[in-house]
N, CA, C and O atoms as a Tripos MOL2 file, in Angstrom:
@<TRIPOS>MOLECULE
protein
  276   275    69     0     0
PROTEIN
NO_CHARGES

@<TRIPOS>ATOM
      1 N         -24.4140   -9.3220   -8.7080 N.3       1 MET1
      2 CA        -23.0160   -8.8000   -8.3930 C.3       1 MET1
      3 C         -21.9930   -9.7070   -9.1390 C.2       1 MET1
      4 O         -22.0890  -10.9340   -9.1370 O.2       1 MET1
      5 N         -21.0970   -9.0830   -9.7170 N.am      2 SER2
      6 CA        -20.0820   -9.7360  -10.5610 C.3       2 SER2
      7 C         -18.8560  -10.2440   -9.8470 C.2       2 SER2
      8 O         -18.3250   -9.5630   -8.9690 O.2       2 SER2
      9 N         -18.4500  -11.2860  -10.1620 N.am      3 ASN3
     10 CA        -17.1480  -11.8480   -9.4480 C.3       3 ASN3
     11 C         -15.9020  -11.2880  -10.1580 C.2       3 ASN3
     12 O         -15.6050  -11.5250  -11.3290 O.2       3 ASN3
     13 N         -15.1820  -10.4860   -9.2660 N.am      4 THR4
     14 CA        -13.9870   -9.7410   -9.7820 C.3       4 THR4
     15 C         -12.7070  -10.5100   -9.6050 C.2       4 THR4
     16 O         -11.6270  -10.0900  -10.0210 O.2       4 THR4
     17 N         -12.8850  -11.7960   -8.8920 N.am      5 GLY5
     18 CA        -11.5500  -12.4150   -8.6790 C.3       5 GLY5
     19 C         -10.7130  -12.0400   -7.5910 C.2       5 GLY5
     20 O          -9.6510  -12.6140   -7.3540 O.2       5 GLY5
     21 N         -11.2300  -10.9460   -6.8210 N.am      6 TYR6
     22 CA        -10.3980  -10.5030   -5.6700 C.3       6 TYR6
     23 C         -10.9440  -11.0440   -4.3380 C.2       6 TYR6
     24 O         -12.1640  -11.0500   -4.1700 O.2       6 TYR6
     25 N         -10.1860  -11.4600   -3.4580 N.am      7 PHE7
     26 CA        -10.5690  -11.9280   -2.2380 C.3       7 PHE7
     27 C         -10.7840  -10.8580   -1.2140 C.2       7 PHE7
     28 O          -9.8280  -10.1690   -0.8560 O.2       7 PHE7
     29 N         -11.9430  -10.6830   -0.7380 N.am      8 VAL8
     30 CA        -12.2860   -9.6810    0.2900 C.3       8 VAL8
     31 C         -12.5980  -10.3200    1.7110 C.2       8 VAL8
     32 O         -13.5870  -11.0330    1.8810 O.2       8 VAL8
     33 N         -11.8030  -10.0570    2.5970 N.am      9 PRO9
     34 CA        -11.9390  -10.7890    3.8560 C.3       9 PRO9
     35 C         -13.1870  -10.2070    4.5510 C.2       9 PRO9
     36 O         -13.5420   -9.0400    4.3870 O.2       9 PRO9
     37 N         -13.8370  -11.1000    5.3440 N.am     10 ILE10
     38 CA        -14.9840  -10.7200    6.2040 C.3      10 ILE10
     39 C         -14.5700   -9.5290    7.0840 C.2      10 ILE10
     40 O         -13.4310   -9.4420    7.5430 O.2      10 ILE10
     41 N         -15.4970   -8.6470    7.2980 N.am     11 LEU11
     42 CA        -15.1300   -7.4010    8.2760 C.3      11 LEU11
     43 C         -15.0970   -8.1640    9.6090 C.2      11 LEU11
     44 O         -15.6930   -9.2160    9.8380 O.2      11 LEU11
     45 N         -14.2410   -7.4130   10.5330 N.am     12 PRO12
     46 CA        -14.1400   -7.9960   11.9390 C.3      12 PRO12
     47 C         -15.4240   -7.7480   12.6330 C.2      12 PRO12
     48 O         -16.1820   -6.8110   12.3810 O.2      12 PRO12
     49 N         -15.6120   -8.6840   13.5450 N.am     13 ARG13
     50 CA        -17.0470   -8.5410   14.2250 C.3      13 ARG13
     51 C         -17.1100   -7.6490   15.2740 C.2      13 ARG13
     52 O         -18.1890   -7.1720   15.6260 O.2      13 ARG13
     53 N         -15.8740   -7.3230   15.9090 N.am     14 ASP14
     54 CA        -15.7970   -6.2240   16.9630 C.3      14 ASP14
     55 C         -14.3160   -5.8420   17.0200 C.2      14 ASP14
     56 O         -13.4530   -6.2780   16.2580 O.2      14 ASP14
     57 N         -14.1410   -5.0130   17.9720 N.am     15 LEU15
     58 CA        -12.6900   -4.3590   18.1260 C.3      15 LEU15
     59 C         -11.8430   -5.3760   18.4900 C.2      15 LEU15
     60 O         -10.7180   -5.3580   17.9900 O.2      15 LEU15
     61 N         -12.2000   -6.4710   19.4310 N.am     16 ALA16
     62 CA        -11.3580   -7.4620   19.9100 C.3      16 ALA16
     63 C         -10.7720   -8.2430   18.6840 C.2      16 ALA16
     64 O          -9.5740   -8.5110   18.5840 O.2      16 ALA16
     65 N         -11.7400   -8.5870   17.7460 N.am     17 ASP17
     66 CA        -11.3870   -9.3410   16.5390 C.3      17 ASP17
     67 C         -10.5690   -8.4540   15.6190 C.2      17 ASP17
     68 O          -9.7050   -9.0350   14.9610 O.2      17 ASP17
     69 N         -10.6870   -7.2480   15.4760 N.am     18 LEU18
     70 CA         -9.7970   -6.3120   14.7230 C.3      18 LEU18
     71 C          -8.4120   -6.2630   15.3560 C.2      18 LEU18
     72 O          -7.4090   -6.2350   14.6430 O.2      18 LEU18
     73 N          -8.3400   -6.2520   16.7560 N.am     19 LYS19
     74 CA         -7.0270   -6.1650   17.2710 C.3      19 LYS19
     75 C          -6.3030   -7.5010   17.1000 C.2      19 LYS19
     76 O          -5.0780   -7.5490   16.9890 O.2      19 LYS19
     77 N          -7.0830   -8.5840   17.0810 N.am     20 ALA20
     78 CA         -6.4770   -9.8960   16.9720 C.3      20 ALA20
     79 C          -5.9740  -10.1390   15.6300 C.2      20 ALA20
     80 O          -4.9610  -10.8120   15.4410 O.2      20 ALA20
     81 N          -6.7260   -9.5540   14.5900 N.am     21 ARG21
     82 CA         -6.3040   -9.6810   13.1480 C.3      21 ARG21
     83 C          -5.0290   -8.8310   12.8700 C.2      21 ARG21
     84 O          -4.1890   -9.2370   12.0660 O.2      21 ARG21
     85 N          -4.8770   -7.5910   13.5690 N.am     22 ASN22
     86 CA         -3.8140   -6.7130   13.4740 C.3      22 ASN22
     87 C          -2.5220   -7.4340   14.0070 C.2      22 ASN22
     88 O          -1.4640   -7.4400   13.3780 O.2      22 ASN22
     89 N          -2.7050   -8.0280   15.2000 N.am     23 MET23
     90 CA         -1.5950   -8.7560   15.7410 C.3      23 MET23
     91 C          -1.0330   -9.8290   14.9340 C.2      23 MET23
     92 O           0.1730  -10.0320   14.8010 O.2      23 MET23
     93 N          -2.0420  -10.5570   14.3630 N.am     24 ALA24
     94 CA         -1.6080  -11.7040   13.4910 C.3      24 ALA24
     95 C          -0.8460  -11.3050   12.3620 C.2      24 ALA24
     96 O           0.0990  -11.9940   11.9780 O.2      24 ALA24
     97 N          -1.2420  -10.0420   11.6880 N.am     25 ALA25
     98 CA         -0.6650   -9.5640   10.6290 C.3      25 ALA25
     99 C           0.7640   -8.9790   10.9460 C.2      25 ALA25
    100 O           1.7150   -9.1350   10.1790 O.2      25 ALA25
    101 N           0.8370   -8.3210   12.0900 N.am     26 LEU26
    102 CA          2.0990   -7.8740   12.5640 C.3      26 LEU26
    103 C           3.1750   -9.0480   12.7430 C.2      26 LEU26
    104 O           4.3440   -8.9230   12.3790 O.2      26 LEU26
    105 N           2.6780  -10.1480   13.3160 N.am     27 LYS27
    106 CA          3.5080  -11.2330   13.4180 C.3      27 LYS27
    107 C           4.2070  -11.8350   12.1810 C.2      27 LYS27
    108 O           5.2590  -12.4730   12.2280 O.2      27 LYS27
    109 N           3.5240  -11.5670   11.1090 N.am     28 ASN28
    110 CA          3.9270  -12.0080    9.7640 C.3      28 ASN28
    111 C           5.1560  -11.1870    9.2090 C.2      28 ASN28
    112 O           5.9140  -11.6410    8.3520 O.2      28 ASN28
    113 N           5.2800   -9.9780    9.7590 N.am     29 ILE29
    114 CA          6.3920   -9.0860    9.1770 C.3      29 ILE29
    115 C           7.6820   -9.6480    9.6330 C.2      29 ILE29
    116 O           7.8880   -9.9230   10.8150 O.2      29 ILE29
    117 N           8.5710   -9.8220    8.6660 N.am     30 ASP30
    118 CA          9.7540  -10.3700    8.8890 C.3      30 ASP30
    119 C          10.8830   -9.2990    8.5130 C.2      30 ASP30
    120 O          10.5350   -8.2400    7.9900 O.2      30 ASP30
    121 N          12.1880   -9.5540    8.7640 N.am     31 ALA31
    122 CA         13.2950   -8.7090    8.4860 C.3      31 ALA31
    123 C          13.5280   -8.4380    6.9030 C.2      31 ALA31
    124 O          13.7320   -7.3070    6.4620 O.2      31 ALA31
    125 N          13.4800   -9.4710    6.1940 N.am     32 PRO32
    126 CA         13.5190   -9.1850    4.7640 C.3      32 PRO32
    127 C          12.3410   -8.3890    4.2220 C.2      32 PRO32
    128 O          12.5880   -7.6880    3.2400 O.2      32 PRO32
    129 N          11.3210   -8.3860    4.6160 N.am     33 MET33
    130 CA         10.1950   -7.5640    4.2200 C.3      33 MET33
    131 C          10.3940   -6.1200    4.5840 C.2      33 MET33
    132 O          10.1080   -5.2540    3.7570 O.2      33 MET33
    133 N          10.9300   -5.7620    5.9270 N.am     34 LEU34
    134 CA         11.1770   -4.4680    6.1590 C.3      34 LEU34
    135 C          12.3930   -3.9360    5.4180 C.2      34 LEU34
    136 O          12.4470   -2.7600    5.0570 O.2      34 LEU34
    137 N          13.4010   -4.8390    5.1860 N.am     35 THR35
    138 CA         14.4830   -4.4140    4.1860 C.3      35 THR35
    139 C          13.9000   -3.9480    2.9380 C.2      35 THR35
    140 O          14.2510   -2.8670    2.4670 O.2      35 THR35
    141 N          13.0170   -4.7000    2.3570 N.am     36 ARG36
    142 CA         12.4320   -4.3040    0.9460 C.3      36 ARG36
    143 C          11.7290   -3.0550    0.9550 C.2      36 ARG36
    144 O          11.8780   -2.2280    0.0550 O.2      36 ARG36
    145 N          10.9250   -2.8750    1.9920 N.am     37 VAL37
    146 CA         10.1670   -1.6210    2.1300 C.3      37 VAL37
    147 C          11.1180   -0.4790    2.4120 C.2      37 VAL37
    148 O          10.8000    0.5990    1.9110 O.2      37 VAL37
    149 N          12.1670   -0.5240    3.0880 N.am     38 TRP38
    150 CA         13.0510    0.4880    3.3760 C.3      38 TRP38
    151 C          13.7620    0.7780    1.9610 C.2      38 TRP38
    152 O          13.9280    1.9470    1.6140 O.2      38 TRP38
    153 N          14.1320   -0.1650    1.2400 N.am     39 GLN39
    154 CA         14.8120    0.1130    0.0700 C.3      39 GLN39
    155 C          13.8570    0.7800   -0.9370 C.2      39 GLN39
    156 O          14.2680    1.7070   -1.6340 O.2      39 GLN39
    157 N          12.7070    0.3720   -1.0230 N.am     40 GLU40
    158 CA         11.7170    0.8970   -1.8930 C.3      40 GLU40
    159 C          11.4100    2.4820   -1.5460 C.2      40 GLU40
    160 O          11.2660    3.3270   -2.4300 O.2      40 GLU40
    161 N          11.3320    2.7590   -0.1610 N.am     41 LEU41
    162 CA         11.1960    4.1420    0.2420 C.3      41 LEU41
    163 C          12.4200    4.8640   -0.2460 C.2      41 LEU41
    164 O          12.2160    5.8570   -0.9450 O.2      41 LEU41
    165 N          13.5550    4.5500   -0.0090 N.am     42 GLU42
    166 CA         14.8170    5.2480   -0.4490 C.3      42 GLU42
    167 C          14.7660    5.3870   -1.9220 C.2      42 GLU42
    168 O          15.0690    6.5000   -2.3500 O.2      42 GLU42
    169 N          14.4510    4.4990   -2.7610 N.am     43 TYR43
    170 CA         14.2710    4.6990   -4.1570 C.3      43 TYR43
    171 C          13.4620    5.7590   -4.5270 C.2      43 TYR43
    172 O          13.8970    6.6570   -5.2480 O.2      43 TYR43
    173 N          12.2060    5.7430   -4.0600 N.am     44 ARG44
    174 CA         11.2330    6.7390   -4.3490 C.3      44 ARG44
    175 C          11.6250    7.9860   -3.8280 C.2      44 ARG44
    176 O          11.2820    8.9190   -4.5550 O.2      44 ARG44
    177 N          12.2220    8.3050   -2.8220 N.am     45 ILE45
    178 CA         12.8150    9.4580   -2.2490 C.3      45 ILE45
    179 C          13.8480   10.0400   -3.3770 C.2      45 ILE45
    180 O          13.7340   11.1950   -3.7860 O.2      45 ILE45
    181 N          14.8170    9.1930   -3.8250 N.am     46 ASP46
    182 CA         15.7510    9.5450   -4.6480 C.3      46 ASP46
    183 C          15.0500    9.9490   -5.9910 C.2      46 ASP46
    184 O          15.5020   10.9320   -6.5780 O.2      46 ASP46
    185 N          14.1490    9.3780   -6.4460 N.am     47 VAL47
    186 CA         13.3630    9.5380   -7.7720 C.3      47 VAL47
    187 C          12.9240   10.9960   -7.5590 C.2      47 VAL47
    188 O          13.2790   11.8610   -8.3610 O.2      47 VAL47
    189 N          12.1430   11.2890   -6.4730 N.am     48 CYS48
    190 CA         11.5120   12.6330   -6.0900 C.3      48 CYS48
    191 C          12.5970   13.7050   -6.1640 C.2      48 CYS48
    192 O          12.3400   14.7450   -6.7710 O.2      48 CYS48
    193 N          13.8740   13.5190   -5.5540 N.am     49 CYS49
    194 CA         14.8330   14.3840   -5.5050 C.3      49 CYS49
    195 C          15.3930   14.7740   -6.9310 C.2      49 CYS49
    196 O          15.7270   15.9140   -7.2530 O.2      49 CYS49
    197 N          15.4420   13.6800   -7.7170 N.am     50 VAL50
    198 CA         16.0740   13.8940   -9.0320 C.3      50 VAL50
    199 C          15.0330   14.6690   -9.9550 C.2      50 VAL50
    200 O          15.4300   15.5070  -10.7640 O.2      50 VAL50
    201 N          13.7610   14.3770   -9.8120 N.am     51 THR51
    202 CA         12.7700   14.7880  -10.7430 C.3      51 THR51
    203 C          12.3080   16.0290  -10.2140 C.2      51 THR51
    204 O          11.5840   16.6920  -10.9560 O.2      51 THR51
    205 N          12.6260   16.5580   -8.8820 N.am     52 GLY52
    206 CA         12.1600   17.8480   -8.4530 C.3      52 GLY52
    207 C          10.6810   17.5650   -7.9650 C.2      52 GLY52
    208 O           9.9620   18.5430   -7.7610 O.2      52 GLY52
    209 N          10.2650   16.5020   -7.7980 N.am     53 GLY53
    210 CA          8.7510   16.1090   -7.3460 C.3      53 GLY53
    211 C           8.0070   15.7670   -8.5840 C.2      53 GLY53
    212 O           6.8490   15.3850   -8.4150 O.2      53 GLY53
    213 N           8.4450   15.8330   -9.7570 N.am     54 ALA54
    214 CA          7.6360   15.7110  -10.9990 C.3      54 ALA54
    215 C           7.1530   14.2130  -11.0360 C.2      54 ALA54
    216 O           6.1310   13.9350  -11.6630 O.2      54 ALA54
    217 N           7.8330   13.2940  -10.4100 N.am     55 TYR55
    218 CA          7.4120   11.8410  -10.2910 C.3      55 TYR55
    219 C           6.1650   11.8050   -9.6360 C.2      55 TYR55
    220 O           5.2070   11.2830  -10.2050 O.2      55 TYR55
    221 N           6.0450   12.3520   -8.3800 N.am     56 ILE56
    222 CA          4.7660   12.5020   -7.7320 C.3      56 ILE56
    223 C           3.6570   13.0830   -8.4150 C.2      56 ILE56
    224 O           2.5690   12.5070   -8.4250 O.2      56 ILE56
    225 N           3.8450   14.2150   -9.0080 N.am     57 VAL57
    226 CA          2.8860   15.0020   -9.6870 C.3      57 VAL57
    227 C           2.3710   14.1660  -10.7820 C.2      57 VAL57
    228 O           1.1570   14.1120  -10.9750 O.2      57 VAL57
    229 N           3.2500   13.4690  -11.5570 N.am     58 THR58
    230 CA          2.8150   12.6610  -12.6840 C.3      58 THR58
    231 C           2.0400   11.5280  -12.1990 C.2      58 THR58
    232 O           0.9550   11.3400  -12.7510 O.2      58 THR58
    233 N           2.4100   10.7170  -11.2390 N.am     59 LYS59
    234 CA          1.5820    9.8070  -10.5980 C.3      59 LYS59
    235 C           0.2360   10.1210  -10.1980 C.2      59 LYS59
    236 O          -0.7310    9.4220  -10.4980 O.2      59 LYS59
    237 N           0.1750   11.2920   -9.4460 N.am     60 LYS60
    238 CA         -1.1800   11.7460   -9.0930 C.3      60 LYS60
    239 C          -2.0110   12.1880  -10.2410 C.2      60 LYS60
    240 O          -3.2240   11.9800  -10.2730 O.2      60 LYS60
    241 N          -1.3540   12.8060  -11.1960 N.am     61 LEU61
    242 CA         -2.1750   13.3430  -12.3560 C.3      61 LEU61
    243 C          -2.7090   11.9340  -13.1960 C.2      61 LEU61
    244 O          -3.8890   11.8180  -13.5280 O.2      61 LEU61
    245 N          -1.8430   11.0540  -13.4420 N.am     62 PHE62
    246 CA         -2.1330    9.8210  -14.0400 C.3      62 PHE62
    247 C          -3.4920    9.2300  -13.2000 C.2      62 PHE62
    248 O          -4.5890    9.0480  -13.7270 O.2      62 PHE62
    249 N          -3.2100    9.0090  -11.9710 N.am     63 PHE63
    250 CA         -4.3210    8.4300  -11.1460 C.3      63 PHE63
    251 C          -5.5760    9.1440  -11.2730 C.2      63 PHE63
    252 O          -6.5930    8.4980  -11.5260 O.2      63 PHE63
    253 N          -5.6270   10.5460  -11.1090 N.am     64 SER64
    254 CA         -6.6110   11.2960  -11.3090 C.3      64 SER64
    255 C          -7.4850   11.1860  -12.5220 C.2      64 SER64
    256 O          -8.7160   11.1620  -12.5110 O.2      64 SER64
    257 N          -6.6530   11.1180  -13.6350 N.am     65 VAL65
    258 CA         -7.2820   11.0390  -14.8930 C.3      65 VAL65
    259 C          -7.7610    9.5820  -14.9940 C.2      65 VAL65
    260 O          -8.8460    9.3960  -15.5440 O.2      65 VAL65
    261 N          -7.1420    8.6340  -14.5710 N.am     66 PHE66
    262 CA         -7.6420    7.2680  -14.6610 C.3      66 PHE66
    263 C          -9.0170    7.1690  -13.9280 C.2      66 PHE66
    264 O          -9.9480    6.5830  -14.4790 O.2      66 PHE66
    265 N          -9.1480    7.6880  -12.7920 N.am     67 LEU67
    266 CA        -10.4810    7.7370  -11.9630 C.3      67 LEU67
    267 C         -11.5310    8.4460  -12.6290 C.2      67 LEU67
    268 O         -12.7130    8.1290  -12.4900 O.2      67 LEU67
    269 N         -11.0740    9.5680  -13.4790 N.am     68 TRP68
    270 CA        -12.0950   10.3250  -14.1240 C.3      68 TRP68
    271 C         -12.7360    9.6590  -15.3740 C.2      68 TRP68
    272 O         -13.8610    9.9870  -15.7510 O.2      68 TRP68
    273 N         -12.0310    8.7690  -15.9710 N.am     69 LEU69
    274 CA        -12.4510    8.0600  -17.1360 C.3      69 LEU69
    275 C         -13.3830    6.9840  -16.5950 C.2      69 LEU69
    276 O         -13.9220    6.1890  -17.3650 O.2      69 LEU69
@<TRIPOS>BOND
     1     1     2 1
     2     2     3 1
     3     3     4 2
     4     3     5 am
     5     5     6 1
     6     6     7 1
     7     7     8 2
     8     7     9 am
     9     9    10 1
    10    10    11 1
    11    11    12 2
    12    11    13 am
    13    13    14 1
    14    14    15 1
    15    15    16 2
    16    15    17 am
    17    17    18 1
    18    18    19 1
    19    19    20 2
    20    19    21 am
    21    21    22 1
    22    22    23 1
    23    23    24 2
    24    23    25 am
    25    25    26 1
    26    26    27 1
    27    27    28 2
    28    27    29 am
    29    29    30 1
    30    30    31 1
    31    31    32 2
    32    31    33 am
    33    33    34 1
    34    34    35 1
    35    35    36 2
    36    35    37 am
    37    37    38 1
    38    38    39 1
    39    39    40 2
    40    39    41 am
    41    41    42 1
    42    42    43 1
    43    43    44 2
    44    43    45 am
    45    45    46 1
    46    46    47 1
    47    47    48 2
    48    47    49 am
    49    49    50 1
    50    50    51 1
    51    51    52 2
    52    51    53 am
    53    53    54 1
    54    54    55 1
    55    55    56 2
    56    55    57 am
    57    57    58 1
    58    58    59 1
    59    59    60 2
    60    59    61 am
    61    61    62 1
    62    62    63 1
    63    63    64 2
    64    63    65 am
    65    65    66 1
    66    66    67 1
    67    67    68 2
    68    67    69 am
    69    69    70 1
    70    70    71 1
    71    71    72 2
    72    71    73 am
    73    73    74 1
    74    74    75 1
    75    75    76 2
    76    75    77 am
    77    77    78 1
    78    78    79 1
    79    79    80 2
    80    79    81 am
    81    81    82 1
    82    82    83 1
    83    83    84 2
    84    83    85 am
    85    85    86 1
    86    86    87 1
    87    87    88 2
    88    87    89 am
    89    89    90 1
    90    90    91 1
    91    91    92 2
    92    91    93 am
    93    93    94 1
    94    94    95 1
    95    95    96 2
    96    95    97 am
    97    97    98 1
    98    98    99 1
    99    99   100 2
   100    99   101 am
   101   101   102 1
   102   102   103 1
   103   103   104 2
   104   103   105 am
   105   105   106 1
   106   106   107 1
   107   107   108 2
   108   107   109 am
   109   109   110 1
   110   110   111 1
   111   111   112 2
   112   111   113 am
   113   113   114 1
   114   114   115 1
   115   115   116 2
   116   115   117 am
   117   117   118 1
   118   118   119 1
   119   119   120 2
   120   119   121 am
   121   121   122 1
   122   122   123 1
   123   123   124 2
   124   123   125 am
   125   125   126 1
   126   126   127 1
   127   127   128 2
   128   127   129 am
   129   129   130 1
   130   130   131 1
   131   131   132 2
   132   131   133 am
   133   133   134 1
   134   134   135 1
   135   135   136 2
   136   135   137 am
   137   137   138 1
   138   138   139 1
   139   139   140 2
   140   139   141 am
   141   141   142 1
   142   142   143 1
   143   143   144 2
   144   143   145 am
   145   145   146 1
   146   146   147 1
   147   147   148 2
   148   147   149 am
   149   149   150 1
   150   150   151 1
   151   151   152 2
   152   151   153 am
   153   153   154 1
   154   154   155 1
   155   155   156 2
   156   155   157 am
   157   157   158 1
   158   158   159 1
   159   159   160 2
   160   159   161 am
   161   161   162 1
   162   162   163 1
   163   163   164 2
   164   163   165 am
   165   165   166 1
   166   166   167 1
   167   167   168 2
   168   167   169 am
   169   169   170 1
   170   170   171 1
   171   171   172 2
   172   171   173 am
   173   173   174 1
   174   174   175 1
   175   175   176 2
   176   175   177 am
   177   177   178 1
   178   178   179 1
   179   179   180 2
   180   179   181 am
   181   181   182 1
   182   182   183 1
   183   183   184 2
   184   183   185 am
   185   185   186 1
   186   186   187 1
   187   187   188 2
   188   187   189 am
   189   189   190 1
   190   190   191 1
   191   191   192 2
   192   191   193 am
   193   193   194 1
   194   194   195 1
   195   195   196 2
   196   195   197 am
   197   197   198 1
   198   198   199 1
   199   199   200 2
   200   199   201 am
   201   201   202 1
   202   202   203 1
   203   203   204 2
   204   203   205 am
   205   205   206 1
   206   206   207 1
   207   207   208 2
   208   207   209 am
   209   209   210 1
   210   210   211 1
   211   211   212 2
   212   211   213 am
   213   213   214 1
   214   214   215 1
   215   215   216 2
   216   215   217 am
   217   217   218 1
   218   218   219 1
   219   219   220 2
   220   219   221 am
   221   221   222 1
   222   222   223 1
   223   223   224 2
   224   223   225 am
   225   225   226 1
   226   226   227 1
   227   227   228 2
   228   227   229 am
   229   229   230 1
   230   230   231 1
   231   231   232 2
   232   231   233 am
   233   233   234 1
   234   234   235 1
   235   235   236 2
   236   235   237 am
   237   237   238 1
   238   238   239 1
   239   239   240 2
   240   239   241 am
   241   241   242 1
   242   242   243 1
   243   243   244 2
   244   243   245 am
   245   245   246 1
   246   246   247 1
   247   247   248 2
   248   247   249 am
   249   249   250 1
   250   250   251 1
   251   251   252 2
   252   251   253 am
   253   253   254 1
   254   254   255 1
   255   255   256 2
   256   255   257 am
   257   257   258 1
   258   258   259 1
   259   259   260 2
   260   259   261 am
   261   261   262 1
   262   262   263 1
   263   263   264 2
   264   263   265 am
   265   265   266 1
   266   266   267 1
   267   267   268 2
   268   267   269 am
   269   269   270 1
   270   270   271 1
   271   271   272 2
   272   271   273 am
   273   273   274 1
   274   274   275 1
   275   275   276 2
@<TRIPOS>SUBSTRUCTURE
     1 MET1         2 RESIDUE 1 A MET
     2 SER2         6 RESIDUE 1 A SER
     3 ASN3        10 RESIDUE 1 A ASN
     4 THR4        14 RESIDUE 1 A THR
     5 GLY5        18 RESIDUE 1 A GLY
     6 TYR6        22 RESIDUE 1 A TYR
     7 PHE7        26 RESIDUE 1 A PHE
     8 VAL8        30 RESIDUE 1 A VAL
     9 PRO9        34 RESIDUE 1 A PRO
    10 ILE10       38 RESIDUE 1 A ILE
    11 LEU11       42 RESIDUE 1 A LEU
    12 PRO12       46 RESIDUE 1 A PRO
    13 ARG13       50 RESIDUE 1 A ARG
    14 ASP14       54 RESIDUE 1 A ASP
    15 LEU15       58 RESIDUE 1 A LEU
    16 ALA16       62 RESIDUE 1 A ALA
    17 ASP17       66 RESIDUE 1 A ASP
    18 LEU18       70 RESIDUE 1 A LEU
    19 LYS19       74 RESIDUE 1 A LYS
    20 ALA20       78 RESIDUE 1 A ALA
    21 ARG21       82 RESIDUE 1 A ARG
    22 ASN22       86 RESIDUE 1 A ASN
    23 MET23       90 RESIDUE 1 A MET
    24 ALA24       94 RESIDUE 1 A ALA
    25 ALA25       98 RESIDUE 1 A ALA
    26 LEU26      102 RESIDUE 1 A LEU
    27 LYS27      106 RESIDUE 1 A LYS
    28 ASN28      110 RESIDUE 1 A ASN
    29 ILE29      114 RESIDUE 1 A ILE
    30 ASP30      118 RESIDUE 1 A ASP
    31 ALA31      122 RESIDUE 1 A ALA
    32 PRO32      126 RESIDUE 1 A PRO
    33 MET33      130 RESIDUE 1 A MET
    34 LEU34      134 RESIDUE 1 A LEU
    35 THR35      138 RESIDUE 1 A THR
    36 ARG36      142 RESIDUE 1 A ARG
    37 VAL37      146 RESIDUE 1 A VAL
    38 TRP38      150 RESIDUE 1 A TRP
    39 GLN39      154 RESIDUE 1 A GLN
    40 GLU40      158 RESIDUE 1 A GLU
    41 LEU41      162 RESIDUE 1 A LEU
    42 GLU42      166 RESIDUE 1 A GLU
    43 TYR43      170 RESIDUE 1 A TYR
    44 ARG44      174 RESIDUE 1 A ARG
    45 ILE45      178 RESIDUE 1 A ILE
    46 ASP46      182 RESIDUE 1 A ASP
    47 VAL47      186 RESIDUE 1 A VAL
    48 CYS48      190 RESIDUE 1 A CYS
    49 CYS49      194 RESIDUE 1 A CYS
    50 VAL50      198 RESIDUE 1 A VAL
    51 THR51      202 RESIDUE 1 A THR
    52 GLY52      206 RESIDUE 1 A GLY
    53 GLY53      210 RESIDUE 1 A GLY
    54 ALA54      214 RESIDUE 1 A ALA
    55 TYR55      218 RESIDUE 1 A TYR
    56 ILE56      222 RESIDUE 1 A ILE
    57 VAL57      226 RESIDUE 1 A VAL
    58 THR58      230 RESIDUE 1 A THR
    59 LYS59      234 RESIDUE 1 A LYS
    60 LYS60      238 RESIDUE 1 A LYS
    61 LEU61      242 RESIDUE 1 A LEU
    62 PHE62      246 RESIDUE 1 A PHE
    63 PHE63      250 RESIDUE 1 A PHE
    64 SER64      254 RESIDUE 1 A SER
    65 VAL65      258 RESIDUE 1 A VAL
    66 PHE66      262 RESIDUE 1 A PHE
    67 LEU67      266 RESIDUE 1 A LEU
    68 TRP68      270 RESIDUE 1 A TRP
    69 LEU69      274 RESIDUE 1 A LEU
């Protein structure tokens, strides 16, 4: 097995562990993070409106070709 340099967390032991991890992750979300997410969403919606959806099609096509290679 090769070392890719990515950190992969250990899978949750049970449902209670998964819930605890989710709650811990939710507690780390702050107002600036939500603001950045909203701004990014608005930007992407604007790009889609201006390009008539071509931006999404191009991204999907690129990703599909990338996976195929």
